[in-house]
KOLBA-820259 format. One line per field, with one value per residue (C-alpha): residue number from 1; residue in three letters; x, y, z. Coordinates in steps of 0.25 Angstrom, whole numbers, plus 2048, in hexadecimal, padded with zeros to 3 digits. Layout:
# residues N
resi = [NUM; ...]
resn = [ALA; ...]
east = [X; ...]
north = [Y; ...]
up = [Z; ...]
END
This chain:
# residues 168
resi = [1; 2; 3; 4; 5; 6; 7; 8; 9; 10; 11; 12; 13; 14; 15; 16; 17; 18; 19; 20; 21; 22; 23; 24; 25; 26; 27; 28; 29; 30; 31; 32; 33; 34; 35; 36; 37; 38; 39; 40; 41; 42; 43; 44; 45; 46; 47; 48; 49; 50; 51; 52; 53; 54; 55; 56; 57; 58; 59; 60; 61; 62; 63; 64; 65; 66; 67; 68; 69; 70; 71; 72; 73; 74; 75; 76; 77; 78; 79; 80; 81; 82; 83; 84; 85; 86; 87; 88; 89; 90; 91; 92; 93; 94; 95; 96; 97; 98; 99; 100; 101; 102; 103; 104; 105; 106; 107; 108; 109; 110; 111; 112; 113; 114; 115; 116; 117; 118; 119; 120; 121; 122; 123; 124; 125; 126; 127; 128; 129; 130; 131; 132; 133; 134; 135; 136; 137; 138; 139; 140; 141; 142; 143; 144; 145; 146; 147; 148; 149; 150; 151; 152; 153; 154; 155; 156; 157; 158; 159; 160; 161; 162; 163; 164; 165; 166; 167; 168]
resn = [UNK; UNK; UNK; UNK; UNK; UNK; UNK; UNK; UNK; UNK; UNK; UNK; UNK; UNK; UNK; UNK; UNK; UNK; UNK; UNK; UNK; UNK; UNK; UNK; UNK; UNK; UNK; UNK; UNK; UNK; UNK; UNK; UNK; UNK; UNK; UNK; UNK; UNK; UNK; UNK; UNK; UNK; UNK; UNK; UNK; UNK; UNK; UNK; UNK; UNK; UNK; UNK; UNK; UNK; UNK; UNK; UNK; UNK; UNK; UNK; UNK; UNK; UNK; UNK; UNK; UNK; UNK; UNK; UNK; UNK; UNK; UNK; UNK; UNK; UNK; UNK; UNK; UNK; UNK; UNK; UNK; UNK; UNK; UNK; UNK; UNK; UNK; UNK; UNK; UNK; UNK; UNK; UNK; UNK; UNK; UNK; UNK; UNK; UNK; UNK; UNK; UNK; UNK; UNK; UNK; UNK; UNK; UNK; UNK; UNK; UNK; UNK; UNK; UNK; UNK; UNK; UNK; UNK; UNK; UNK; UNK; UNK; UNK; UNK; UNK; UNK; UNK; UNK; UNK; UNK; UNK; UNK; UNK; UNK; UNK; UNK; UNK; UNK; UNK; UNK; UNK; UNK; UNK; UNK; UNK; UNK; UNK; UNK; UNK; UNK; UNK; UNK; UNK; UNK; UNK; UNK; UNK; UNK; UNK; UNK; UNK; UNK; UNK; UNK; UNK; UNK; UNK; UNK]
east = [7DA; 7DA; 7D4; 7CA; 7C6; 7C3; 7D3; 7D8; 7E5; 7EE; 7F7; 803; 80E; 814; 812; 804; 804; 80D; 806; 80D; 81B; 821; 81F; 829; 82B; 82B; 81D; 81B; 81D; 816; 80A; 80A; 80C; 800; 7F5; 7F3; 7EB; 7EF; 7FB; 801; 80F; 811; 81C; 81F; 82F; 82C; 821; 81E; 81C; 819; 827; 833; 841; 849; 84D; 841; 839; 846; 83F; 832; 836; 83F; 831; 82A; 832; 832; 824; 822; 82B; 824; 817; 810; 803; 806; 80B; 805; 80F; 80F; 818; 818; 820; 824; 818; 80D; 80C; 80C; 81C; 819; 825; 829; 819; 81B; 829; 821; 816; 81E; 829; 81C; 815; 80E; 80A; 7FF; 802; 7FA; 7FD; 7FD; 7F7; 802; 7F7; 7EF; 7FB; 7FC; 7F8; 7F0; 7E7; 7E4; 7F3; 7F7; 7EB; 7F1; 800; 7FD; 7F3; 801; 807; 801; 7FA; 7EE; 7EA; 7EA; 7E8; 7E4; 7DA; 7D7; 7E0; 7D7; 7DA; 7D1; 7CA; 7BD; 7C2; 7C8; 7BD; 7BA; 7C9; 7C7; 7BB; 7C4; 7CE; 7C7; 7BF; 7CC; 7D4; 7C7; 7C9; 7D7; 7DE; 7E9; 7EC; 7E1; 7DB; 7DD; 7D8; 7D4; 7D7; 7DB; 7D4; 7DB]
north = [7B0; 7C1; 7C5; 7BA; 7BE; 7CE; 7D2; 7DD; 7DD; 7D7; 7DF; 7D5; 7D5; 7CC; 7CB; 7D0; 7CC; 7D6; 7DF; 7DE; 7DE; 7DD; 7D0; 7C8; 7CC; 7BC; 7BB; 7C7; 7C2; 7B5; 7BD; 7C4; 7BA; 7B2; 7BE; 7C8; 7D0; 7DD; 7DD; 7E7; 7E6; 7E9; 7F1; 7F0; 7EC; 7E8; 7E7; 7EF; 7FF; 807; 80F; 80C; 80E; 812; 807; 800; 80B; 805; 7F7; 7FD; 803; 7F7; 7EE; 7F7; 7F7; 7E6; 7E5; 7F0; 7E7; 7DB; 7DF; 7E4; 7EB; 7F5; 7F6; 7F9; 800; 80C; 813; 81D; 826; 822; 82B; 825; 82F; 829; 82A; 831; 832; 822; 81F; 827; 823; 813; 817; 81E; 814; 809; 811; 80F; 804; 809; 808; 805; 80B; 800; 7FE; 809; 812; 80C; 80F; 81F; 829; 831; 82A; 838; 83A; 82E; 82D; 83C; 834; 82A; 830; 83A; 82D; 829; 81A; 815; 80E; 80B; 7FF; 801; 7FC; 80C; 80A; 7FF; 7F1; 7EF; 7F6; 7F4; 7FB; 807; 809; 816; 81A; 814; 81B; 829; 825; 821; 82E; 838; 82F; 834; 841; 842; 84D; 843; 841; 833; 82D; 820; 818; 80D; 809; 7FB; 7F5; 7EF]
up = [7E2; 7E6; 7D8; 7D8; 7E4; 7E0; 7E3; 7DC; 7E3; 7EA; 7F4; 7F5; 803; 80C; 81A; 81A; 82C; 82E; 824; 817; 810; 803; 7FB; 7F7; 7E8; 7E4; 7EA; 7E3; 7D6; 7DA; 7DC; 7D0; 7C8; 7CD; 7CB; 7C3; 7D0; 7D3; 7DD; 7E7; 7EF; 7FE; 7FD; 80D; 811; 81E; 827; 833; 833; 824; 828; 81E; 820; 812; 80F; 811; 807; 7FD; 7FF; 7FE; 7EF; 7EB; 7EC; 7E4; 7D9; 7DA; 7DB; 7CF; 7C8; 7CD; 7C6; 7D3; 7D2; 7DC; 7EC; 7FA; 804; 80D; 814; 820; 829; 838; 83D; 835; 828; 81C; 815; 809; 803; 804; 800; 7F4; 7EF; 7F1; 7E7; 7DD; 7DD; 7DB; 7D0; 7C7; 7D1; 7DA; 7E9; 7F5; 804; 80C; 81C; 820; 81E; 82B; 833; 82E; 839; 830; 826; 820; 81D; 819; 80D; 808; 808; 801; 7F7; 7F5; 7F3; 7E8; 7EF; 7EA; 7F5; 802; 809; 817; 823; 828; 831; 83A; 83B; 82E; 824; 82C; 838; 82F; 827; 82C; 828; 81C; 819; 819; 814; 806; 809; 80A; 7FC; 7F5; 7F7; 7F7; 7EE; 7E9; 7DB; 7DF; 7EC; 7F0; 7E6; 7F2; 801; 802; 80E; 818]
END
């Protein structure tokens, strides 16, 4: 149904009502078997904030390995520091582990203190896209922030700019 309605990809997660968490592997395999559409898997060990312990980070790494083997096409995740900054080291570790599959920095972006610095950080990590509402309730209300982010992304001096912002 999704491809017939113009969807290019599906970002799969469980418990969307709490912001989404990593789904069950068997459910992913069922969806993968029934469609050829691009499937990105959310990698998030729990709901709540986006600050993860070392144990939770190891769970996330294990999930990436598992879903890579199960033929995921990409991943969606985002890790912050308690200060509200992007946790560059942890995100870079996960992006490197996911290679060659692309990664999307998810709605943790809407929790950052400084969107300009966050954008620089996620570009350095190698994220290809960001899922954001422009730090607002929805993308219509966040349109001004989104416009600035798109402009800054296209002017980036990194190897490449974000290819797209997925609006929420």
